[in-house]
N, C-alpha and C positions, 0 to 999 in steps of 0.2 A: 504493500500500500504506500510505502514511502516514496517510490518513484513517481506514481501519479500525482501525489500531493506536491512534490517538489517541482514537477514539470509545470503545473498550473501556477505555482507561486513565482517561479523564475520568469515564465512568459508574461505574467502580470507586471512584474518589476521592470522587465525590458520595455514593455509597451509604455509604462509610466515614464521612464527616463527619456525615451525617444520623443514623446509627445509633449513633455513638460515645457520645453523651450518654445513650442508653438502656441499653446493655449493651456489654460488650467485643465487638469485631469479630474474628472468627476468619478466618485466611487460610491458604491452602495453595497452594504453587507446585509445579508438576510439569512434566516435560518428557520427550520421547522423540525418538529418531531411529534410523534403521536404514540404515547403509551396507551395500550388497550388490552382488554380481555375479550377473547372470542370463544364462543362455544358453537360447535357444528354437529348436526345430526342429519344424516349419517356421514361417517367417513368410510373409506373403502373397508369392507368387511362387515359393515352394518352397525358399528359401535358409535358412541358419542364421545367427542374429545373437546376439551377446553384448554386454552393456552393463554398465558400473559406474555406479551411481547411489546417491544418498541419498534414501530414501523415508520417509514419515511423520515429518517434522520438526515436532514439536508443542511449543507452549508453553502451559501451562494455568494459570489463576489462578482459584481458587474462594474466594469470600468468604461469610461467614455473619454475620448480625447479628440483634438482637432475639431472643436465645436460640435462634438458628438458625431462626427462623420466616421470615426473609428471606434468600434465598441468590442469589448471582450466579455463574453459570458462564460462563467465557470460555475459548475455545480458539483460538489462532492456528495456522494451518497454512501452512508455507512451501513447499509442493510446487510452487507456481507458479514458484519460483526454482530448485528442485533437479531437478524433472522437468517442465519446460515442455512437452515433447513426449510426456509420459506415461511410464508404467512398463511394460516388456515383460511381458505376461501373456496367454498364449494363451486365447482364449475370452472374455476380459473385453470390455466394451463400455459405451457410455453417454456422453452429453454431447459427441457428435461424435467420440469415439475408438473404435477397433476393434482388438482384440487388444493393446490397451494400456489400463492403468487411467489414467483422467484425473486430473490434479491437482485437488485440492479448493480451495475458495476460501480466501483468506487469513483471513477471519473465519469459522471453521468453526462456532463456537458463541458466542453472546452472549445468554444467557437469564437473565431475572430471575424468580425463583419465590417465591411466598408459600406456606409450608407449614403445615398444620394451622391454617388461618386462624380457625376458630371456637373453637379451644381446647376447653374443657370444655362448651361450649354444645351440641355435637352428640354428646355422650357419647363412645363409643369410636371414632367415625368420624374420619377425617382428610381435610379438604377442602383442595385446593391449586389455585392458579392460576399459570400461567406464560406469559410473553410475551417475544418477542425473535426472534432468528434461530438456528435450530438444527434438531434432529431432530423430526419429526412422530411422535406416538404411533402407530406402525405397525410390525409385524414384529419382527425380532430385533435384537440388538446390532450396532453398527457393527463390521465385520470388524477394524478397528484394535484392538479390545478382545479379540480371540480368538486362539487359539494359532497357526494358520497365518499366515504373513506374506503369502502370495499371496492376493489377493482372490478370492472366488468369482464365477462367471459371473452368479449371480443377484442381485448387489448392488443393481441398480436395480429388481428385483422384490420384494426382501425388506426394503429400507429406503427411507425418504423423508427426505432431509436437506437442510440449507442453505436452508430456506424461512423466510419471515416467518410466524410461527405464534403463535396464541393458543390455549391449551389449559386445560382444567379436568380435575381428577382427584379421585377420592374413594376412600379405602380403608376398608373395614369388615372387620375381622378378616383372613382370608386372601384376600379378594376386592378387586381393584383395577380400577376402571373409569376410562377416560380418553377424552376426545373433543377434537377440535381443528378449527379453521378455518385455512387457510393459502393461499398463492399456489401455483398449479400449475406455474409455469414453472421449469425447471431452469436452473442457471447455465450461461453460455456461455464464461466465462473466469474466472481466479482472482480478479480484482479486482472482479467484478460483485456487486451487491447484488440482492436479490429485487425484482421489478417489482411495486410496490404498486398502481399505476394506469396504464393505457394509454389515453391520450386521455380519453374519457369512460367507459371501462369499467374497473371495479375488478378487478384480478387478486387482490388479497388477499381471501380469503374465497370464492373461486370453487371451492375444493376442501375436502374434509373427510375426517376419519378417526376411527375408533373402535377401541379396543383393550380387551380384557378379559383380565386376568391373574389366575391362581389360584395360590396358594401352599399346596398341600394338606398337605405335610409339609416339614420343614426341609430345605433345600438343593434342593428340587424346585420348578420353575416351569413352568406351562403358560400359553400365551397364544394368543389368536385375534384377528385384526385384519381390518378391512374399510375400504377407502378408495376415494374417487373423486378422481382427479387430472385437472383440466381442462387440456388442451393442454400436456402437460409439455415437449414438444420443439419447440414453436413459441411463442416468447416473447410475441408480441403477442396470442396466444390463438385463432388460426385453425385450430389442429390438432384432432385427435380426442381424446376423453377416454379415460383408462385406469381400468378398474375392477379393484380388486386385493383378493386374499385372501392371508392368511398365517396358518399355524397351526404351533406349535412346542412342543416339550417340552425342558426343559433341566435338567441336574443339575450342580452344582459343590459338592464337599465332600470330607470325608475318607473314605477306605476303608483301614482298618488304619493303617499308618504312612505311607501315601502320600496324595496328593490327586488326585482324578479329576474331569475335566470331560467332559460329553457334551451334544450338541445334535442333535436331529432336527427337520427342518423341511420343510414342504410349502408351496409358493406357486403362485399362479395370477394371471395378468394378462390381461385382455381389452381389446382396442382396436378402434376403428371399429365399435362396437355388436356386438362378438363376431365380426367377420370375421377378426381375428387373435387367436389364443389361445396363450399361452405358459405352459408348466408347468415346475415345478422341484421336485426332491426333493434334500435334502442331509442328510448325517449326518457329524458330526465328533466327535472325542474326543481327549483328552490325558491322560497319566498322568505325574504328577510324583512322583518318589521321590528324595530327596536332591537332588543337583545335576542329575539326569537328567530329561529331559522329551521322550519320544517322543510323536508325535501323528499323526493320520490324518484325512483328509477324503475322502468320496465325494460326488460331485455329478453329477446328470443334469439339465441345464437347456436349455431351448429359447430361442433368441434370434433377433431379427429380423436379416436380412441387408439392410442399407441400401445405397443407391447410394454408392460411394466417390468421393473426390476424386482428383486426380492423386497424392496421397499415399495409398498403399493402407491406411495405418493410420487414416485419417480418413474420416468419412462426411459427406454434405451436411448443412448446417445453414442455415436451419431445416428440420427434418424434417417431412414430410407423409406420409400413408398411402401415396401412390403412389410413395414412395421405397423401399418394402420389396420386395425382389426374391425373397424366399423366407424360410423358417424352417429353421435348423439345430439339431441336438441335440448338445450337448457332454457326453460321458460321461468324467469325469475322476477320477483317484485322485491325491491329494496325500499324500505321506509325508514326515515331517520328524523331526529330532532336534535338541534344544537342550541345551547344558550351561550351567546358570546358576550365577552366584555374585555376591556383593555386596561393595561397597567403601564407604568413607566412612561407617562405622558403620551399614551397611544402607540408606543412602539411595540409593545408586547400584547398580542391578541391571544386570548384563551377561550376555547369553546368546548366545554364538557358536552358529550353527546351520547346518545343511545341509538343504535342502528340495527335493524333486523332485516333478514332476507328469507323469503319463503317462495316455494314454487315446486317444479317437478322436472325430472329428466326422463326422456324417452328416446327410442331409436328412430332415426330417420329412415333407415332401411335395414332389413335383417342382415346380421353379420355374426362374426365369432364372439362379439362382445355383447353381453346381456346386462344392462344397467341394473335391473331389478335383482338379478342374481348377485351381481358384484357389490351393490350397496345394501341389499336386503330390502329395499323399498324404492318406490319411484318419487316419493316426496322428498323435498330438500328444505332445510331451515337452518339459520344461523342467527346468533345474537352477539352484538359487540357493544361494549361500554368503554369509553375512553375520554381522553382530552386531547384536542388538537391545539398545539402550542406553536405560534408563529411569531417571529421577530422581524418587523419591518417587511412584511410580505403582502401588504394590502393589494389585492387585485392582480397578483402576478399570474401570468400565463406562460407556463414552461414550454420551451421549444420554439419560440418565435425569434427569428433572426432577420436581418436585412430589411426587406421591403415590408415586413409585418411588424417591425419593432414599434412603430408609432401608431398602430391601429388597435382599436378596442381598449378596454380598461387596462391601464398600466400601473406599475407600482406607484403609489402615491407617497413619495418620500422626498426629503430634501437632499439634494446633491451636496457633497462636501468636497471642496477643492483640496487638492493635495500639493 
């Protein structure tokens, strides 16, 4: 873990020294963590299990220089230490974890962005370039930035993250277009970096994405994304490709004396030249009035059922198409309530919450995997109680670089000159 942390710190210091002579450097430090207790019924094998964990422990440093035309986004994620075996979450899957959300890599984001690079030369347009490790311009916001604490089942269908990525973006009025090249391989452990080259084969640049975002009226955001991800679950590159679509509509803004958030999303992923197809629909919303914040999510997502290891929460890695034993559909409702308040002159936000998920799992088509036999029942339920603690993280939307940096709710903070 020392190397990733040192890399981010050194890059931040170099950027600071180079830009200091030209203009003041702005800096913003933010942090988050969520201690919570979660109980799930059933887990694989049909039993009930409860765990106390600290999830989403994040430390963020955002730097801006040259009148904010140059920006560095860094996020360290310590889940490799707090949830090395994953977080209990029925239906969640990815990176070798099943019915547990996997820990993210220690260096979650390390992105350098040039914003509005042409200045007045391109008129009202804003051109940006970004490079580093982070989120690919595809799909919707990282679930860490959204009201429910529990990750949705469609996380690996609706976001592509922790890749080595080079992207370009342009905004003209209410239209934002982004494109990127990146490496297709998913991380296999928290301390792992993207695979740039495997022997004589380049992994960086073997995958691409496009995203078009429309801002038709204030507080409303529409987006559509398309991506090809080469061999995501086989690091050397011998696996099948994933072709992905994602379309969403989002609103976040005031309604009377309250604040309302809403998201509707459709996603589709095809693998093995269309032999496996996974669909997802999701709708979630939150209503904040005073200290109170009730929220709700509905999701119906299909996921692959992969060959498990001796640990029923883990699947075989590297994954190949012949490891898929069937496709299940998870229909889940998540209901939560948080009571928020601030300390330390508004810099520290605390939100004790209670959150429950209930629904069912069923087969999309007959296969070798029988969910009722594996879990002992088709019904699913979980209950979480915890506290979301955030330091100077008001309105943050993770994974926004370049052309998207100044759109939508941003961190409401005071910049500090260095």
